C-alpha atoms as one frame of an Amber mdcrd trajectory, in Angstrom:
protein
   0.000   0.000   0.000   2.810   2.401   0.823   4.449   1.671  -2.541   1.192
   2.353  -4.365   0.690   5.610  -2.468   4.228   6.748  -3.221   3.777   5.887
  -6.891   0.517   7.837  -7.035   2.187  10.840  -5.389   5.037  10.653  -7.899
   2.559  10.627 -10.775   0.750  13.696  -9.407   4.028  15.601  -9.033   5.059
  14.582 -12.547   1.772  15.833 -13.999   2.079  19.159 -12.150   5.641  19.657
 -13.395   4.578  18.753 -16.915   1.735  21.281 -16.789   4.132  23.944 -15.546
   6.541  23.171 -18.369   3.681  23.313 -20.839   2.596  26.724 -19.486   6.173
  27.955 -19.720   6.436  26.777 -23.297   3.107  28.442 -24.093   4.361  31.710
 -22.629   7.502  31.522 -24.773   5.489  30.851 -27.902   5.739  33.756 -30.374
   2.637  35.944 -30.144   1.051  38.325 -32.620   0.358  41.989 -32.045  -2.013
  43.978 -34.228  -2.018  47.772 -34.305  -5.526  47.795 -32.815  -4.330  45.678
 -29.879  -1.376  48.001 -29.298  -3.715  51.010 -29.333  -6.136  49.422 -26.855
  -3.261  48.577 -24.518  -1.862  52.109 -24.733  -5.235  53.705 -23.967  -5.356
  51.630 -20.785  -1.758  51.860 -19.603  -0.141  54.954 -21.114   0.753  57.373
 -18.257  -0.394  60.441 -20.209  -3.862  58.968 -20.627  -3.981  58.006 -16.951
  -2.987  61.534 -15.920  -5.695  63.025 -18.159  -8.305  60.730 -16.607  -7.269
  61.827 -13.116  -7.610  65.430 -14.306 -11.228  64.752 -15.237 -11.824  63.112
 -11.858 -10.433  66.191 -10.143 -12.692  68.473 -12.194 -15.706  66.322 -11.256
 -14.778  66.709  -7.599 -14.748  70.490  -8.092 -18.371  70.280  -9.250 -19.257
  68.727  -5.908 -17.411  71.509  -4.128 -19.209  74.192  -6.141 -22.600  72.569
  -5.535 -22.016  72.756  -1.793 -22.392  76.537  -2.031 -26.147  76.092  -2.525
 -26.543  74.025   0.651 -26.518  75.061   4.323 -23.268  74.578   6.209 -23.571
  72.841   9.581 -20.771  72.416  12.110 -20.222  71.358  15.708 -17.425  72.363
  18.070 -16.328  71.683  21.629 -14.367  74.434  23.442 -12.748  74.479  26.857
 -11.717  77.717  28.547 -10.518  78.858  31.967 -10.413  82.543  32.802 -10.323
  85.057  35.634 -10.988  88.042  33.378 -13.765  90.015  35.115 -15.762  90.455
  31.932 -15.397  86.892  30.637 -15.751  85.270  34.052 -19.072  87.034  34.689
 -20.274  86.263  31.157 -19.278  82.603  31.526 -21.243  82.287  34.758 -24.154
  83.986  33.082 -24.059  81.479  30.196 -23.929  78.653  32.747 -26.950  80.135
  34.557 -24.844  80.117  37.714 -25.237  83.807  38.710 -26.212  84.428  42.337
 -26.753  87.600  44.331 -23.300  87.259  45.834 -21.728  87.505  42.402 -22.696
  91.198  42.275 -20.282  91.949  45.134 -17.887  94.563  43.720 -14.920  92.683
  45.132 -15.941  89.486  43.291 -16.791  91.401  40.152 -13.393  93.102  40.084
 -11.355  90.063  41.127 -13.303  86.903  40.277 -12.043  83.418  40.956 -10.942
  81.417  37.884 -13.821  79.618  36.258 -13.884  76.644  33.875 -16.277  76.301
  30.994 -17.039  73.596  28.441 -18.973  74.927  25.479 -20.626  72.658  22.952
 -21.802  74.659  19.948 -23.805  73.782  16.849 -23.558  76.430  14.131 -25.509
  76.839  10.904 -24.938  79.205   7.993 -26.789  79.359   4.698 -25.825  81.647
   1.876 -29.175  82.628   0.347 -28.019  85.182  -2.224 -24.568  86.387  -3.243
 -25.272  88.177  -6.492 -25.066  84.932  -8.486 -21.413  84.172  -7.672 -22.153
  80.660  -6.404 -24.327  79.827  -9.392 -21.700  81.100 -11.825 -19.018  79.097
 -10.008 -21.132  75.963 -10.304 -21.568  76.462 -14.043 -17.819  77.061 -14.384
 -17.102  73.793 -12.600 -19.442  71.963 -14.968 -17.708  73.534 -17.956 -14.317
  72.598 -16.529 -15.408  68.958 -16.504 -16.307  69.289 -20.169 -12.939  70.915
 -20.874 -11.137  68.131 -19.008 -13.032  65.504 -20.974 -12.025  67.179 -24.230
  -8.415  67.306 -23.049  -8.634  63.580 -22.315  -9.976  62.944 -25.819  -7.123
  64.902 -27.378  -4.570  63.073 -25.237  -6.040  59.763 -26.336  -5.853  60.878
 -29.974  -2.219  61.880 -29.582  -1.401  58.555 -27.936  -3.221  56.681 -30.713
  -1.225  58.621 -33.300   2.010  57.939 -31.447   1.263  54.224 -31.203   0.292
  54.017 -34.876   3.429  55.868 -36.014   5.651  53.734 -33.787   3.952  50.557
 -35.004   4.556  51.616 -38.608   8.165  52.325 -37.655   8.471  48.752 -36.378
   7.106  47.455 -39.677   9.555  49.666 -41.536  12.480  48.316 -39.501  11.403
  44.763 -40.264  11.071  45.530 -43.977  14.512  47.136 -44.087  15.957  44.061
 -42.417  14.148  41.854 -44.935  15.607  43.875 -47.829  19.109  43.432 -46.413
  18.566  39.706 -45.921  17.306  39.309 -49.488  20.247  41.347 -50.792  22.597
  39.189 -48.743  21.051  36.030 -50.173  21.406  37.386 -53.713  24.995  38.463
 -53.084  25.930  35.016 -51.772  24.336  33.382 -54.786  26.280  35.692 -57.074
  29.456  34.952 -55.120  29.162  31.287 -56.024  28.874  32.232 -59.682  31.919
  34.496 -59.426  33.913  31.786 -57.664  32.973  29.265 -60.363  34.061  31.711
 -63.040  37.290  32.394 -61.181  38.061  28.679 -60.964  37.316  28.400 -64.676
  39.683  31.207 -65.458  36.905  33.503 -66.637  37.181  35.931 -63.722  40.011
  37.425 -61.733  40.620  37.080 -58.007  39.669  40.708 -57.433  36.092  39.944
 -58.542  35.805  37.344 -55.801  37.252  39.747 -53.249  34.837  42.479 -54.276
  31.889  40.087 -53.949  33.060  39.050 -50.479  33.472  42.686 -49.419  29.911
  43.288 -50.578  28.728  40.359 -48.441  30.645  41.633 -45.405  29.013  45.031
 -45.790  25.571  43.402 -46.002  26.284  41.333 -42.897  27.048  44.546 -41.014
  23.854  46.083 -42.362  21.935  43.026 -41.179  23.346  43.359 -37.659  22.362
  47.024 -37.635  18.912  46.167 -38.972  18.347  43.577 -36.261  19.327  46.182
 -33.682  16.871  48.685 -35.202  14.049  46.122 -35.006  14.737  45.624 -31.297
  14.888  49.378 -30.682  11.622  49.973 -32.529   9.895  47.224 -30.547  11.191
  48.799 -27.314   9.784  52.156 -28.422   6.415  50.548 -29.155   6.450  48.893
 -25.741   7.134  52.247 -24.059   4.319  54.000 -25.938   1.962  51.209 -24.887
   2.814  52.048 -21.274   4.320  48.660 -20.473   7.299  48.442 -18.149   8.443
  45.004 -19.279  10.407  44.101 -22.381   8.412  43.341 -25.511   9.395  39.887
 -26.690  11.605  39.879 -29.754   9.582  36.918 -31.017   6.409  38.972 -31.268
   4.900  39.070 -34.730   3.394  42.320 -35.971   0.119  41.294 -37.522  -0.637
  44.256 -39.768   0.705  44.266 -43.303   3.186  46.954 -44.229   2.255  46.626
 -47.892  -1.327  47.756 -47.284  -1.797  51.475 -47.933  -5.239  53.050 -47.670
  -5.713  56.085 -49.943  -6.619  59.430 -48.418 -10.030  60.751 -49.382 -11.339
  64.306 -49.337 -10.042  67.691 -50.410  -7.864  70.037 -48.406 -10.823  72.340
 -47.697 -12.822  69.402 -46.345  -9.986  68.347 -44.068  -9.483  71.872 -42.729
 -13.200  72.232 -42.034 -13.209  68.835 -40.372 -10.279  69.801 -38.162 -11.859
  73.091 -37.039 -15.019  71.189 -36.148 -13.659  68.048 -34.514 -10.361  68.962
 -32.860 -10.916  68.352 -29.102  -8.165  70.770 -28.057  -9.834  73.578 -30.026
 -13.193  72.713 -28.480 -11.507  72.662 -25.073 -10.111  76.142 -25.628 -13.548
  77.395 -26.663 -15.014  75.970 -23.465 -12.249  77.568 -21.407 -12.936  80.863
 -23.159 -16.551  80.548 -22.037 -15.400  79.865 -18.474 -13.256  82.998 -18.597
 -16.259  84.986 -19.817 -18.281  83.687 -16.877 -15.471  84.694 -14.539 -15.881
  88.301 -15.652 -19.560  88.136 -14.696 -18.651  86.471 -11.415 -16.263  89.250
 -10.454 -18.859  91.884 -11.351 -21.435  90.067  -9.207 -19.324  90.888  -6.135
 -20.800  94.426  -6.312 -24.282  93.144  -5.498 -25.627  92.701  -1.951 -25.467
  89.294  -0.294 -27.899  87.653   2.128 -27.037  84.836   4.536 -28.942  83.101
   7.331 -27.045  82.303  10.505 -27.872  80.194  13.527 -26.062  79.036  16.631
 -27.007  76.679  19.448 -24.665  76.149  22.372 -24.458  74.461  25.770 -22.216
  75.730  28.577 -21.133  73.821  31.665 -18.410  74.074  34.267 -18.072  70.325
  34.891 -20.768  68.677  32.680 -23.049  68.229  35.686 -25.444  71.004  34.742
 -25.757  72.194  31.139 -27.386  75.424  30.138 -28.263  76.002  26.502 -29.068
  79.050  24.384 -29.509  79.815  20.727 -29.066  82.671  18.313 -30.687  83.043
  14.887 -30.427  85.893  12.476 -29.760  87.106   8.986 -26.925  89.181   7.592
 -27.062  91.490   4.595 -23.852  92.901   3.189 -23.336  95.489   0.480 -19.811
  96.514  -0.574 -19.727 100.289  -0.764 -16.019 100.827  -1.298 -13.320  98.137
  -1.606 -10.376 100.215  -2.703 -11.012  99.248  -6.338 -10.476  95.569  -5.465
 -13.584  94.451  -7.360 -12.726  96.654 -10.329  -9.187  95.268 -10.394 -10.353
  91.662 -10.269 -12.898  92.343 -13.010 -10.208  93.890 -15.185  -7.957  90.889
 -14.536 -10.728  88.495 -15.546 -11.361  90.515 -18.705  -7.653  90.314 -19.576
  -7.712  86.548 -19.113 -10.747  86.381 -21.405  -8.904  88.356 -24.076  -5.877
  86.118 -23.705  -8.033  83.004 -24.134  -9.522  84.498 -27.290  -6.064  85.176
 -28.698  -4.969  81.633 -27.826  -8.030  80.238 -29.622  -7.218  82.260 -32.738
  -3.613  81.076 -32.607  -4.670  77.458 -32.256  -7.037  77.774 -35.211  -4.155
  79.067 -37.354  -1.903  76.248 -36.143  -4.589  73.665 -36.894  -4.975  75.003
 -40.420  -1.218  74.838 -40.937  -0.858  71.331 -39.458  -3.713  70.043 -41.594
  -2.293  71.556 -44.773   1.188  70.184 -44.079  -0.128  66.682 -43.358  -2.424
  66.754 -46.387   0.337  67.757 -48.811   2.761  65.264 -47.230   0.206  62.480
 -47.621  -0.499  63.389 -51.245   3.158  63.613 -52.254   4.049  60.423 -50.376
   1.192  58.577 -52.083   2.540  59.620 -55.473   6.062  58.658 -54.425   4.919
  55.084 -53.750   4.095  54.513 -57.421   7.362  56.090 -58.540   9.352  53.981
 -56.069   7.515  50.809 -57.099   8.411  51.457 -60.736  12.027  51.987 -59.717
  12.048  48.603 -57.972  10.756  46.893 -61.115  13.361  48.628 -63.215  16.149
  47.773 -60.738  15.095  44.115 -60.665  15.138  43.957 -64.466  18.438  45.804
 -64.564  20.023  43.344 -62.147  18.783  40.418 -64.217  20.254  41.888 -67.411
  23.557  42.807 -65.771  23.901  39.365 -64.182  23.286  37.626 -67.497  25.773
  39.860 -69.282  28.329  39.354 -66.499  28.018  35.574 -66.691  28.582  35.865
 -70.435  31.683  37.940 -69.840  30.260  41.108 -71.316  30.354  43.287 -68.166
  32.767  43.812 -65.296  32.162  42.818 -61.691  31.688  46.421 -60.658  28.569
  46.639 -62.842  27.067  43.634 -61.067  27.778  45.156 -57.647  26.297  48.458
 -58.756  23.148  46.665 -59.934  22.840  44.861 -56.607  23.221  48.117 -54.696
  20.737  49.891 -56.971  18.103  47.219 -56.351  18.636  47.384 -52.588  18.348
  51.174 -52.616  15.219  51.051 -54.788  13.555  48.555 -52.455  14.525  50.655
 -49.425  13.166  53.809 -51.042   9.944  52.006 -51.916   9.373  50.961 -48.320
  10.385  54.413 -47.091   7.781  55.975 -49.380   5.119  53.671 -47.932   6.311
  54.480 -44.409   6.243  58.225 -45.075   2.742  57.976 -46.506   1.457  56.004
 -43.532   2.999  58.503 -41.100   1.583  61.435 -43.094  -1.829  59.796 -43.080
  -1.592  59.363 -39.300  -0.578  63.015 -38.960  -3.493  64.082 -41.152  -6.007
  62.107 -39.093  -4.472  63.540 -35.915  -4.538  67.086 -37.276  -8.148  66.594
 -38.348  -9.145  65.313 -34.916 -10.681  62.154 -36.372  -8.129  59.550 -35.295
  -9.483  56.933 -32.894  -8.907  53.459 -31.418 -10.159  51.838 -34.635  -7.618
  53.656 -36.821  -6.070  51.464 -39.524
């Protein structure tokens, strides 16, 4: 029985270890990452987005604070005092209802014994009317929440654009590495041909050396390209807000070859930007808040009305408590404040003017950003076709040069030049696609229409 139990325990341990190894192997399995997944992750974990969300939470809390101005304020306090001041000692005894005929003795009135007092007070104040300052402050707080929400939207758009551009940069780094690897494969194949010709006496030793130098240069380019892929993946990981290291085995799911054409005219994109840009809408909201602040400062000239109440209990040792209350209303009207209200109104008006100037400046900047991105996208789109034609021509040129070299009609330097020309044409083709994708991202960001579903 003991042997059977030990065997069963060994089997359980073996199964657990096998499951752990399987999980470890599953974790090390290369995973795929689409641009949409990277964007979703960034919107959850990017510190800038988190900070913008906390800003909105803070603005929402300010609404609660502003709303409290409409409600009565109630407080309770407990105060202990000990005094032998003639005035306060007599008043304390009076509040305690402890006055006797002997307390009117001039000697006791002038030199009273120290007296203790515990006062429990319940106070109430209610601001009924303050010229509209509280109401204006409440509306400002509500508008600040809207402005914070718009700032959050713009931050999310900027993060989406940053993730998309970085993702495209990763694809570009992979494509550049692929071009180098293909060039290296072609160069090695050509090296074998050159070596065969050299052994047959149809080529000189210098041709072989030149081919090997070309391969060495491509090997160095490959090492640099591999490094650039790792750096671009690290940049993508940082934009996504992840602290770990993005696995080098991750596969970027989106195709670099896919390019979506840009639709719409420049005028349509500018109009779209002026209508949809959250930061411009935020500035318009803030301009409205500044306008309300001018009215709020002016409202300080109006009279204010507040209700006040107080209930207290006084006792020397908590044995006997005597209570009293006070209720009343207070009306205040500022007659002269040394131009304080006028100065604050003028300051608020200056802030309003500054906000208006900032809005105009942002509108000009938005127009310029949209135009730049639109023209960049259009020129980059046209460059893709030109670069693609160059690749076709370079491929055909390399084929012709290789055939003529193998027939002894061209020198080795022509073959190396053809190889280099094809590599450069392929690199320029991918760069044109990269530039177009980045310009398209910039255009969507400038137009304020980029979102989590951007492709």
